[in-house]
N, C-alpha and C positions, 0 to 999 in steps of 0.2 A: 197527601194526595187527596181531594177534596172525599165529603162524605158520599155524593151520591156513586164516585167512582165505584166508593171500598161497598156500599150496597151493592149495584149490581155484580162485583165480584164475590159477596156475602150470599147472594141468590144463585149465581154459577155451580159454590160449592154446594146452596142448597138443595139446590135440582137432581144433582147425580148424589148428593144424599140420600135424596127421599126413594131416588130408585134402589140404591144399600139396602134400606129401609126397607120398603117397597118387597122388594127380593128377602130378603132376612125373613119377614115375617109374614111372606106366603109360607116360606120350607118351613121355619117352626110352626105353622100355623097346623099345621100336611102332621109334623110328629105329636103335636100336640092338642090333637083335636081332640077341639070344647073349652080352652082354657086359653080363649085365646087375648084374655090382658095378658098373663103368663107371656106369651108369644109376643105382644108389641110391647114389652119392659123388655125384652129377651133382642128383636130387634133393633130397639130405639138404643139400646148399648152398643149396638153393631153399630148406628148411624154416628153416636157422637164420637167413637175413637175415629171412626172416616175423617167427617166433620172435624173434629180437633187439630189434625194431623192438615186437613187443606189447609183449612184458613191459618194459620203458623204459618205452612209455605209460602201461598198466594193471599190471603181475604188483606191479614196485619201484618205480609214479613217485616216489612219496614219498621214495624214498631217490638220482631221478633228475633234480639241480637242471642248474643250467647248465653247458654245460661238459663237457667229459671222456667224449665221448661214442666216439671213438675207441679212446680206451682202454678202455673199458669191451668194445668192440664187438671189437675185439683178444682180452679176456681170456674173451670170451663164445666166439671160436672155438679159442682155445685149451682152454678146461675142456671146454663143451656142446657145441663142435664136433669136439673129439677123441673124451671119450668114446662120442658118438653115430657120428661118423666108423669107430670101431676097431669098438665095442660092435654097430654096423649089420652091418659087410663082415663082420666074426668067425661074427656068427652068422646073417646072407644064405649067408654060403659054407656052413654048418651046415647048416642046418633045409633048403633047396635042394638042395643036392646030399648030404649026408646023410640026411637026413630023407624027400626027396621030397615039399616042401611046394611048393606054389604059390609064388611071386614077390612078390604083394603077402599075402597074407596072412603069409609069412614076416617080411616087413615089419614088417607092424603089432608080433607078437611082441618083432621086435627094438626096437622103438622104446621100449615099456611098459616095457622090463626097462632102460633106458638114460635111461630119465624120474627115477627115484629118485636114482639119481648126481647128472641134472644139476641137478635143485630143489636137492640139498643146497651147489654147488656154486654158482650164482646167489645161492641166497640168503648165502653165504659169503664168495665170494670176487667173482666180478662187479658186484654190487649192494650190496656190503658196505654197513651200518651204518655211517656216517662219525661219528666224533667225537671229542673235545678229545682230546690226547694227555694220557696220566694219568703222570704224576711223580711216586713216594713222596713225603711228608710234605710236598706243596705244595698250598697250599689255593687249592679250585676257582677265588678273586677273582680270586689275581693271576695268571691264564691267559686269554688273549685266547679267545673260545669261537668267535670264526671262525676264526680262523687257528689255533689251537689249541698258540700261541707263548704263551711264559711275557714276561708286559708287563713 
């Protein structure tokens, strides 16, 4: 699959994930009035779980064989989750308190800023393409294509 098609799929999941995050933020912000940063973190976790599921089933489906779901989810949280959490919380504080922007509008801006970094982390680390191990000077026929081990 071309990088452009994958980018389009990533953004389609991201648009729906943004709706999930903003809806969750609206609910959590109402329940936790005055604690918009806690509400942002909770809404972000809901969106992270949503996005991980749909990226595995749709965006990077061709790279998600059987097994290793937990490891991918951990990598997703360590990369996309960390970028989104830090980026969202820092940008939310700057945009809401510094610029006086409304909470939901500020969160939309934060999501857009973090999405570019998250695509490259997802493509290069979380859902990276698996290939056989490369040993210089070794013929490819001498390698087991399933395990990458030398036969």
